[in-house]
C-alpha positions in Angstrom: -0.2 0.0 -0.2 1.1 3.5 -0.5 -0.4 5.0 1.9 -1.4 4.9 6.0 -5.3 4.7 5.4 -7.9 5.8 8.9 -7.3 5.4 11.9 -9.7 1.6 11.4 -7.2 -0.2 8.9 -4.0 -1.8 9.2 -1.4 0.3 7.5 1.9 -1.2 5.7 5.3 0.1 7.3 6.8 3.4 5.8 10.2 3.3 5.4 11.2 6.4 3.3 15.3 6.1 2.4 17.3 9.0 1.6 16.5 10.5 -1.7 18.5 8.9 -4.2 19.7 11.2 -6.6 20.6 9.8 -10.0 23.1 10.8 -12.7 21.6 14.0 -14.6 22.6 12.4 -18.7 20.9 14.5 -21.4 19.1 11.1 -21.9 17.1 11.7 -18.6 16.5 15.0 -19.0 12.6 15.6 -20.0 11.5 16.8 -23.6 9.7 20.9 -23.2 6.4 19.1 -22.9 6.8 16.1 -20.8 8.2 18.3 -17.4 10.9 20.1 -15.7 13.8 17.7 -14.6 15.5 14.4 -15.1 13.4 11.3 -15.2 12.9 9.4 -12.5 14.7 11.1 -9.8 13.1 12.0 -6.5 13.6 15.5 -4.7 12.0 17.1 -2.2 9.1 20.0 -4.1 10.2 23.1 -3.7 6.9 25.6 -2.8 5.4 26.8 -5.9 2.0 27.7 -7.2 1.7 24.1 -8.8 2.8 22.6 -5.3 0.3 23.6 -3.5 -2.5 22.2 -5.9 -1.4 19.3 -3.7 -1.8 18.7 -0.3 -2.1 16.1 2.1 -5.9 14.8 3.8 -5.3 14.1 7.7 -8.2 13.5 10.2 -10.1 15.9 11.1 -9.3 15.6 15.1 -5.9 16.7 13.5 -7.3 20.8 11.6 -5.4 22.2 14.7 -2.4 19.8 14.8 -1.5 19.1 11.4 2.2 18.2 12.4 3.1 14.0 12.1 -0.3 13.6 11.1 -1.4 12.9 7.6 -2.3 9.7 5.6 -2.7 10.3 2.1 -2.4 12.4 -1.1 -5.1 14.6 -3.2 -5.2 17.5 -5.0 -7.1 20.1 -6.6 -9.0 19.7 -9.9 -11.2 22.4 -11.7 -14.5 22.4 -11.3 -17.2 25.1 -11.9 -17.8 25.6 -8.2 -14.4 25.3 -7.8 -14.4 23.0 -5.0 -13.0 19.7 -6.1 -10.2 17.3 -4.8 -8.7 14.2 -6.3 -7.3 11.5 -4.5 -7.8 6.9 -4.4 -10.7 5.7 -3.0 -9.0 3.5 -0.8 -7.6 7.2 1.0 -11.7 8.3 2.1 -14.0 5.1 2.3 -14.8 4.5 5.7 -13.3 8.4 6.7 -16.7 8.5 9.1 -14.5 10.4 11.4 -14.4 13.2 8.9 -11.4 14.8 6.7 -9.3 17.6 6.2 -7.6 18.5 3.1 -4.5 21.1 3.6 -2.9 22.1 0.0 0.9 22.9 -0.1 1.0 21.7 3.5 4.9 22.0 4.8 6.4 21.1 8.0 3.3 21.6 10.7 2.8 24.7 8.0 -0.7 25.5 6.8 -0.1 28.1 4.7 -3.0 28.1 1.9 -5.7 26.7 5.4 -7.5 23.6 6.5 -10.2 22.4 4.1 -12.9 20.0 5.4 -13.9 17.9 3.7 -18.0 18.0 2.9 -18.9 14.5 0.2 -17.3 12.2 -0.7 -17.6 10.6 -4.3 -16.5 7.1 -5.2 -17.2 4.8 -8.2 -20.0 2.0 -8.3 -17.3 -0.7 -9.1 -15.5 0.4 -5.7 -18.4 1.5 -3.6 -20.3 -2.1 -4.1 -17.6 -4.3 -4.0 -17.0 -5.6 -0.6 -12.9 -5.0 -0.7 -13.2 -2.4 -4.2 -12.2 -3.4 -6.7 -8.9 -2.2 -8.0 -9.7 -1.0 -11.1 -12.3 2.2 -9.4 -9.6 3.0 -7.0 -10.2 6.6 -7.6 -12.0 9.5 -5.6 -13.7 12.4 -5.7 -14.4 15.0 -2.6 -16.4 18.5 -2.1 -14.5 21.1 0.7 -16.6 24.1 2.0 -15.9 27.5 1.2 -13.7 29.1 3.6 -14.4 32.8 4.9 -16.8 33.3 1.8 -13.0 31.7 -0.4 -12.8 28.9 -2.2 -10.1 26.2 -2.4 -9.9 27.0 -6.7 -9.7 30.9 -6.3 -7.3 30.7 -3.4 -4.5 27.7 -5.4 -5.6 27.4 -9.1 -6.3 24.1 -10.5 -4.9 21.4 -12.6 -7.7 20.1 -14.7 -8.6 16.6 -14.4 -8.2 14.8 -18.4 -9.3 11.3 -18.6 -8.6 9.6 -21.5 -5.1 10.3 -22.4 -2.9 7.5 -23.8 -0.8 6.2 -20.8 2.8 7.1 -22.0 1.4 9.9 -24.7 3.9 12.2 -22.2 5.8 12.4 -19.2 4.5 13.2 -15.8 5.2 14.4 -12.8 4.3 12.4 -9.7 4.1 14.7 -6.2 2.9 13.9 -2.8 3.6 13.1 0.8 4.9 10.4 2.7 3.4 9.4 5.6 7.3 9.9 7.1 7.8 13.1 6.6 6.5 16.4 6.4 7.1 18.1 3.2 5.9 16.6 0.0 8.4 14.5 -3.0 7.7 14.8 -6.6 9.3 13.0 -9.3 9.0 13.5 -13.5 8.8 9.5 -15.4 7.2 8.6 -18.1 4.2 6.0 -16.8 3.7 2.5 -19.0 0.7 0.2 -19.5 1.1 -2.0 -16.9 -2.3 -4.1 -17.8 -5.5 -2.4 -19.8 -7.2 -1.0 -16.7 -3.6 0.1 -15.3 -0.6 2.0 -15.7 2.8 2.2 -13.7 5.4 4.3 -13.6 9.0 4.1 -12.1 9.8 6.7 -9.0 12.2 6.4 -5.9 10.9 6.7 -2.6 7.3 7.4 -3.0 5.8 5.3 0.0 3.2 4.6 2.8 1.0 8.5 2.5 1.7 9.0 -1.2 -1.5 7.1 -2.7 -4.0 10.3 -4.1 -0.7 11.8 -6.1 -1.6 13.0 -9.1 0.0 12.3 -12.1 -0.2 15.7 -13.6 1.3 16.7 -18.1 3.3 19.4 -18.7 0.0 21.1 -19.6 -1.5 20.8 -16.2 -3.3 17.6 -16.7 -4.5 15.3 -13.7 -3.7 11.6 -15.9 -3.5 9.6 -13.3 -3.9 9.3 -9.8 -1.6 6.7 -7.2 -3.3 3.9 -6.4 -5.1 1.3 -8.3 -3.3 -2.0 -8.5 -2.1 -3.1 -4.9 -3.1 0.0 -3.4 -0.5 1.9 -5.2 1.6 -0.8 -4.7 4.1 -2.9 -2.6 7.1 -1.2 -3.4 8.9 2.2 -2.7 10.0 2.5 -6.0 6.9 1.4 -8.6 3.6 3.5 -8.5 0.4 2.4 -10.3 -3.1 4.3 -11.4 -6.3 3.4 -12.9 -6.3 4.0 -16.4 -8.7 7.4 -16.0 -11.3 6.0 -18.8 -15.3 5.8 -19.3 -16.0 5.2 -15.0 -13.3 8.1 -14.4 -15.3 10.0 -16.8 -18.5 9.7 -15.8 -18.0 10.1 -11.7 -15.8 13.0 -12.4 -19.2 14.1 -14.0 -21.1 13.3 -10.9 -18.5 15.3 -8.8 -18.8 18.5 -10.8 -22.5 18.3 -11.1 -22.2 17.9 -14.9 -24.9 15.6 -17.4 -23.8 13.5 -20.1 -24.7 14.6 -23.5 -27.4 13.1 -25.6 
C-alpha cells in the first residue's frame, strides 16, 4: 500500500530511505512538453504555484495540530464550484470521523488553510465491492468554503483529463510520504501495466503517497496514485488506474455535469 489508511484500517510500515539522486545525463532530461527536470529522480518538492495544488489529507481531529498526522495525498482539480479534490478511493473509504485537506502543506504549516471535506464521490466499482475493485481506486471530494473563499480561487487547479493515452508524455508525481512533512516529486514516463492499470518508476514513494496526482506538461491530471495493490508494494514503482469512462462519469457526477445525448 502507498498510504497509512484511516485509523480503523491496518497500515503497511513506511520506511522512507534517503532520496537517491541519479546521474544526470542528456538522455534523462524531459522534453519541454514532458515536464521539467531529469526523469526518474525523486527530490523534495519546492513550494511553487503548482505544488500548492497538491496537499495532504488528515483526519478532522488533526485540523489544529497537523504535524505528522497526514495519511494520504490529494490535489485540486477544476470544477465550476471550485471546491473539488481528487485522490484514491482507498484514502477516503470509511472516513466516518471526517477529513480535512491541507494544500501546500509543509513542516506542520498550513499556508493556504485547512479545508473541511463535506462530500465524497466513489465509483460504483469501488463502493459496491466488499473490498473495492482496484480498477476503481479513484475518488473525488468536495470541500467547504473558508471565509467566503473557494479552494480553487486560493491555489488554482489542474484539469482532470480522462482518456489520455498512457505514456503519451512524461508526468510529474507529487505526494506526501507519511514519514515526512514535506512533499516529494518525480517526473517520468508512465507505462501500461495492464489494460486497466498504468505504472511509473519513481523512487521513495512510500506510504502516504496514495492519491498523488500524475500531472503532464499541460497541467492535466492523467493518473492518480492508487489502483494495483493500492498503489504498489514497493517504494520505487507506483500504479494508477487508467482514467477511462468510469473516471469520466465519476467526474461528471462530482461536478454536477450530465452526459450529453
